[in-house]
ROKEKE-27528 format. One record per atom (N, C-alpha, C, O, CB): atom name; x, z, y. Coordinates in pm, 1 decimal. Glycine has a CB too. Layout:
<atoms>
{"CA" {X Z Y}}
...
</atoms>
This chain:
<atoms>
{"N" {-130.6 1286.7 3025.5}}
{"CA" {-108.1 1158.9 2954.4}}
{"C" {-199.8 1064.5 3018.4}}
{"O" {-318.8 1091.8 3034.3}}
{"CB" {-132.4 1167.0 2798.7}}
{"N" {-146.4 952.6 3055.9}}
{"CA" {-237.4 846.5 3122.1}}
{"C" {-306.6 760.7 3009.4}}
{"O" {-271.7 763.0 2891.4}}
{"CB" {-148.8 746.1 3223.2}}
{"N" {-402.7 689.5 3057.7}}
{"CA" {-482.4 608.4 2966.2}}
{"C" {-393.4 501.8 2904.1}}
{"O" {-409.4 473.4 2785.4}}
{"CB" {-603.4 543.8 3039.4}}
{"N" {-299.4 440.4 2978.4}}
{"CA" {-203.5 349.1 2921.9}}
{"C" {-119.4 408.5 2810.8}}
{"O" {-86.7 339.9 2714.0}}
{"CB" {-115.7 299.5 3027.8}}
{"N" {-87.0 525.1 2822.7}}
{"CA" {-4.5 595.5 2725.9}}
{"C" {-80.4 626.2 2600.5}}
{"O" {-31.5 613.1 2488.3}}
{"CB" {49.3 722.0 2784.5}}
{"N" {-207.3 669.4 2625.7}}
{"CA" {-297.9 692.8 2513.5}}
{"C" {-319.8 565.5 2432.6}}
{"O" {-325.5 571.2 2309.7}}
{"CB" {-431.7 746.5 2563.6}}
{"N" {-332.0 453.3 2497.5}}
{"CA" {-363.9 328.2 2437.2}}
{"C" {-241.9 295.6 2352.5}}
{"O" {-252.2 259.0 2235.4}}
{"CB" {-397.6 216.3 2543.7}}
{"N" {-121.7 310.6 2418.4}}
{"CA" {4.9 268.0 2351.3}}
{"C" {29.7 354.8 2220.1}}
{"O" {80.8 305.0 2119.7}}
{"CB" {130.0 284.0 2454.2}}
{"N" {-9.7 487.2 2227.8}}
{"CA" {5.5 564.7 2107.2}}
{"C" {-93.3 532.6 2003.3}}
{"O" {-65.5 536.8 1883.4}}
{"CB" {-1.8 704.7 2136.8}}
{"N" {-214.6 499.0 2051.7}}
{"CA" {-317.9 455.1 1948.7}}
{"C" {-274.3 326.4 1875.9}}
{"O" {-293.2 313.5 1755.0}}
{"CB" {-458.8 429.9 2018.1}}
{"N" {-219.2 237.0 1946.9}}
{"CA" {-167.2 114.6 1888.0}}
{"C" {-55.8 145.1 1789.2}}
{"O" {-53.1 84.9 1681.9}}
{"CB" {-117.0 20.2 1996.7}}
{"N" {32.6 232.0 1818.8}}
{"CA" {136.3 268.7 1724.5}}
{"C" {79.3 330.8 1598.0}}
{"O" {127.1 299.7 1488.9}}
{"CB" {233.1 363.8 1789.2}}
{"N" {-23.9 419.7 1608.5}}
{"CA" {-84.9 476.6 1494.1}}
{"C" {-157.3 368.4 1417.7}}
{"O" {-152.3 373.9 1294.8}}
{"CB" {-177.9 588.5 1532.9}}
{"N" {-223.9 270.7 1475.9}}
{"CA" {-288.2 168.8 1404.7}}
{"C" {-192.3 85.3 1331.0}}
{"O" {-225.6 41.8 1220.7}}
{"CB" {-367.5 88.7 1492.4}}
{"N" {-75.2 57.9 1381.0}}
{"CA" {24.8 -22.5 1320.0}}
{"C" {79.6 47.8 1204.0}}
{"O" {105.1 -13.1 1100.1}}
{"CB" {131.4 -58.1 1414.7}}
{"N" {100.8 186.5 1218.7}}
{"CA" {146.8 265.0 1108.1}}
{"C" {56.7 269.6 988.0}}
{"O" {100.4 263.1 873.1}}
{"CB" {169.7 397.5 1152.7}}
{"N" {-78.7 281.7 1020.1}}
{"CA" {-176.8 278.3 915.1}}
{"C" {-190.9 148.4 847.3}}
{"O" {-213.6 144.7 726.4}}
{"CB" {-303.1 316.5 966.2}}
{"N" {-177.7 33.2 923.5}}
{"CA" {-184.9 -100.6 855.2}}
{"C" {-65.1 -114.1 764.7}}
{"O" {-76.8 -170.2 655.7}}
{"CB" {-188.5 -220.9 959.3}}
{"N" {49.5 -64.7 806.1}}
{"CA" {167.8 -75.4 709.2}}
{"C" {152.7 13.3 590.1}}
{"O" {200.5 -23.7 482.9}}
{"CB" {300.6 -38.8 778.8}}
{"N" {86.0 134.6 600.8}}
{"CA" {60.9 211.7 488.6}}
{"C" {-45.3 146.1 392.7}}
{"O" {-29.5 146.7 270.6}}
{"CB" {18.0 346.5 534.0}}
{"N" {-147.4 93.0 450.5}}
{"CA" {-250.2 21.6 369.7}}
{"C" {-197.0 -93.7 297.8}}
{"O" {-236.1 -118.8 183.8}}
{"CB" {-361.7 -24.8 453.9}}
{"N" {-106.2 -168.7 360.6}}
{"CA" {-41.3 -282.5 295.5}}
{"C" {54.6 -229.7 174.8}}
{"O" {61.9 -292.6 69.2}}
{"CB" {43.7 -366.4 407.3}}
{"N" {123.3 -116.5 196.7}}
{"CA" {209.4 -60.8 108.2}}
{"C" {125.2 -22.2 -16.3}}
{"O" {156.5 -58.9 -129.6}}
{"CB" {283.4 55.9 172.0}}
{"N" {17.5 53.3 10.9}}
{"CA" {-68.8 99.8 -96.3}}
{"C" {-126.7 -7.1 -172.9}}
{"O" {-125.9 2.3 -295.6}}
{"CB" {-174.1 181.5 -46.4}}
{"N" {-178.5 -111.0 -114.6}}
{"CA" {-228.1 -227.8 -170.2}}
{"C" {-120.1 -291.9 -271.1}}
{"O" {-149.9 -319.8 -387.3}}
{"CB" {-266.8 -323.6 -55.3}}
{"N" {6.0 -312.4 -217.3}}
{"CA" {106.3 -357.2 -302.7}}
{"C" {146.6 -269.4 -416.5}}
{"O" {183.8 -314.6 -524.8}}
{"CB" {214.9 -383.6 -227.8}}
{"N" {138.1 -141.8 -388.3}}
{"CA" {176.5 -45.4 -498.9}}
{"C" {68.8 -49.7 -611.3}}
{"O" {102.9 -46.4 -729.5}}
{"CB" {190.7 106.2 -441.5}}
{"N" {-63.3 -57.1 -572.5}}
{"CA" {-168.7 -71.4 -670.6}}
{"C" {-146.2 -189.4 -749.6}}
{"O" {-158.5 -180.8 -871.8}}
{"CB" {-301.7 -77.2 -609.3}}
{"N" {-113.8 -302.1 -693.7}}
{"CA" {-92.9 -427.7 -761.1}}
{"C" {14.2 -424.2 -858.6}}
{"O" {2.6 -471.5 -971.6}}
{"CB" {-66.2 -531.1 -667.8}}
{"N" {129.0 -362.2 -809.9}}
{"CA" {252.8 -349.7 -894.1}}
{"C" {217.9 -252.1 -1020.3}}
{"O" {257.9 -276.9 -1134.1}}
{"CB" {380.7 -287.1 -800.6}}
{"N" {147.6 -151.1 -990.7}}
{"CA" {108.5 -54.8 -1103.3}}
{"C" {21.3 -126.5 -1213.9}}
{"O" {37.4 -103.4 -1333.8}}
{"CB" {24.3 70.8 -1042.2}}
{"N" {-68.2 -211.6 -1166.5}}
{"CA" {-147.5 -292.0 -1254.8}}
{"C" {-63.0 -384.6 -1344.8}}
{"O" {-87.4 -404.0 -1463.9}}
{"CB" {-243.7 -372.6 -1173.9}}
{"N" {45.0 -443.1 -1271.4}}
{"CA" {130.5 -538.1 -1353.2}}
{"C" {202.2 -455.5 -1464.7}}
{"O" {212.6 -499.9 -1579.0}}
{"CB" {241.4 -615.4 -1258.7}}
{"N" {252.4 -331.3 -1426.5}}
{"CA" {326.7 -251.4 -1526.2}}
{"C" {239.0 -205.1 -1631.5}}
{"O" {282.3 -195.1 -1746.3}}
{"CB" {394.2 -134.4 -1465.0}}
{"N" {110.2 -173.8 -1600.2}}
{"CA" {19.4 -116.5 -1701.3}}
{"C" {-8.2 -237.0 -1800.5}}
{"O" {-7.9 -215.4 -1921.7}}
{"CB" {-121.3 -55.0 -1632.2}}
{"N" {-30.1 -352.9 -1754.3}}
{"CA" {-62.8 -466.7 -1830.4}}
{"C" {61.4 -499.1 -1922.5}}
{"O" {45.0 -534.3 -2039.3}}
{"CB" {-101.9 -586.4 -1735.2}}
{"N" {177.7 -486.8 -1869.2}}
{"CA" {303.4 -513.3 -1940.2}}
{"C" {314.1 -418.7 -2063.0}}
{"O" {340.2 -459.4 -2176.3}}
{"CB" {427.2 -493.9 -1843.1}}
{"N" {292.2 -292.8 -2031.5}}
{"CA" {303.4 -199.2 -2138.1}}
{"C" {198.2 -207.5 -2242.5}}
{"O" {227.6 -173.9 -2357.2}}
{"CB" {304.7 -69.3 -2085.3}}
{"N" {75.5 -249.8 -2213.6}}
{"CA" {-23.1 -282.9 -2305.7}}
{"C" {14.9 -399.2 -2393.4}}
{"O" {2.3 -390.7 -2515.5}}
{"CB" {-145.3 -309.7 -2236.4}}
{"N" {61.2 -507.8 -2334.7}}
{"CA" {118.0 -614.6 -2408.3}}
{"C" {218.3 -575.2 -2513.2}}
{"O" {210.9 -616.4 -2629.0}}
{"CB" {178.2 -704.9 -2317.9}}
{"N" {309.2 -496.9 -2471.2}}
{"CA" {417.7 -444.1 -2567.5}}
{"C" {351.2 -369.8 -2687.1}}
{"O" {384.6 -392.6 -2803.3}}
{"CB" {520.3 -341.5 -2490.3}}
{"N" {256.5 -280.8 -2652.9}}
{"CA" {188.9 -203.8 -2758.0}}
{"C" {118.2 -292.8 -2853.8}}
{"O" {124.7 -272.1 -2975.0}}
{"CB" {91.3 -106.4 -2699.1}}
{"N" {51.4 -390.7 -2803.0}}
{"CA" {-19.3 -485.6 -2888.8}}
{"C" {67.0 -563.3 -2986.9}}
{"O" {26.7 -595.4 -3098.7}}
{"CB" {-90.7 -581.0 -2804.8}}
{"N" {191.8 -592.8 -2937.8}}
{"CA" {290.7 -675.2 -3016.3}}
{"C" {344.7 -573.2 -3135.1}}
{"O" {364.2 -610.0 -3250.9}}
{"CB" {421.3 -733.3 -2911.9}}
{"N" {363.2 -452.5 -3091.3}}
{"CA" {421.9 -358.6 -3191.8}}
{"C" {316.4 -321.1 -3290.9}}
{"O" {346.8 -311.8 -3409.8}}
{"CB" {480.0 -229.9 -3124.7}}
{"N" {207.1 -301.2 -3253.9}}
{"CA" {98.9 -254.6 -3351.3}}
{"C" {58.2 -357.8 -3444.4}}
{"O" {-28.3 -334.2 -3528.8}}
{"CB" {-24.4 -207.9 -3280.3}}
</atoms>
């Protein structure tokens, strides 16, 4: 494998990791919204 191929593969892995990080950050944010929503419902019912 040449140096150019190694660099290209490394860039692909970095792009994949960046997409995963963005997905995880978005997921964490969405879970926080859902948790707050369920808490609000519990407070109104109680």
